[in-house]
C-alpha positions in Angstrom: 0.0 0.0 0.0 1.2 3.5 -0.9 0.1 6.4 1.3 0.3 10.1 0.4 -0.7 12.9 2.7 -1.4 16.3 1.0 -2.0 19.6 2.6 -3.9 22.0 0.4 -4.8 25.5 1.6 -8.4 26.1 0.6 -9.4 22.5 1.0 -11.6 23.5 3.9 -14.2 24.7 1.4 -16.8 22.1 1.0 -17.2 22.8 -2.7 -13.5 22.3 -3.3 -13.7 19.0 -1.5 -16.6 17.8 -3.7 -14.8 18.9 -6.9 -11.5 17.3 -5.8 -13.3 14.1 -4.8 -15.0 14.0 -8.3 -11.5 14.3 -9.9 -10.0 11.6 -7.8 -12.9 9.1 -8.5 -11.4 8.5 -11.9 -8.2 7.0 -10.5 -8.4 3.2 -10.2 -7.4 1.7 -6.8 -7.4 5.0 -5.0 -9.0 5.6 -1.6 -9.2 9.1 -0.3 -10.2 10.8 2.9 -10.4 14.5 3.7 -9.6 16.2 6.9 -11.5 19.4 6.1 -10.8 21.0 9.5 -7.1 21.1 8.6 -7.1 21.2 4.8 -5.7 17.7 4.4 -6.2 14.9 1.9 -5.2 11.4 2.7 -4.6 9.2 -0.4 -4.0 5.4 -0.4 -3.1 3.4 -3.5 -2.8 -0.3 -4.0 -0.6 0.2 -7.0 1.1 3.3 -8.3 -1.4 4.2 -11.0 -0.6 7.9 -11.2 2.5 10.0 -10.7 3.0 12.9 -8.3 2.8 15.3 -11.3 -0.6 14.0 -12.2 -1.8 14.3 -8.6 -0.6 18.0 -8.6 -2.5 18.6 -11.8 -5.7 17.2 -10.2 -5.3 19.6 -7.2 -5.1 22.6 -9.5 -8.6 23.7 -8.6 -7.4 26.9 -6.9 -5.5 24.7 -4.4 -1.8 24.6 -3.8 -0.9 21.0 -2.9 2.1 20.3 -0.5 3.1 16.8 0.3 3.6 16.2 4.0 5.7 13.0 4.1 8.3 11.7 1.9 6.9 10.8 -1.5 7.2 7.1 -2.5 9.6 6.4 -5.3 6.8 4.5 -7.0 4.8 7.7 -7.4 7.7 9.8 -8.8 7.5 10.6 -12.4 9.6 8.3 -14.6 10.5 11.2 -16.9 12.5 13.1 -14.3 16.0 14.1 -15.3 19.0 12.5 -13.8 22.3 14.3 -13.1 25.0 14.0 -15.7 27.8 11.6 -14.8 31.2 13.0 -15.7 
């Protein structure tokens, strides 16, 4: 299981929670929970079906997502650049 905790200022607004929940429904194997008193979204995945970049794009509803814990390597984008080896 992969867990991801996201703080998003503005997530206390009920309409934003509904809109975000609707966006997250499309992700297979994702379970979510919202702590609307603190602006937190708790995401759990069985398999890495989306990348962190895709999650950030989903949160672009006037929210500024910030990841609380270390992001699992399984969720990191596979297109990230690597440092040059000299």
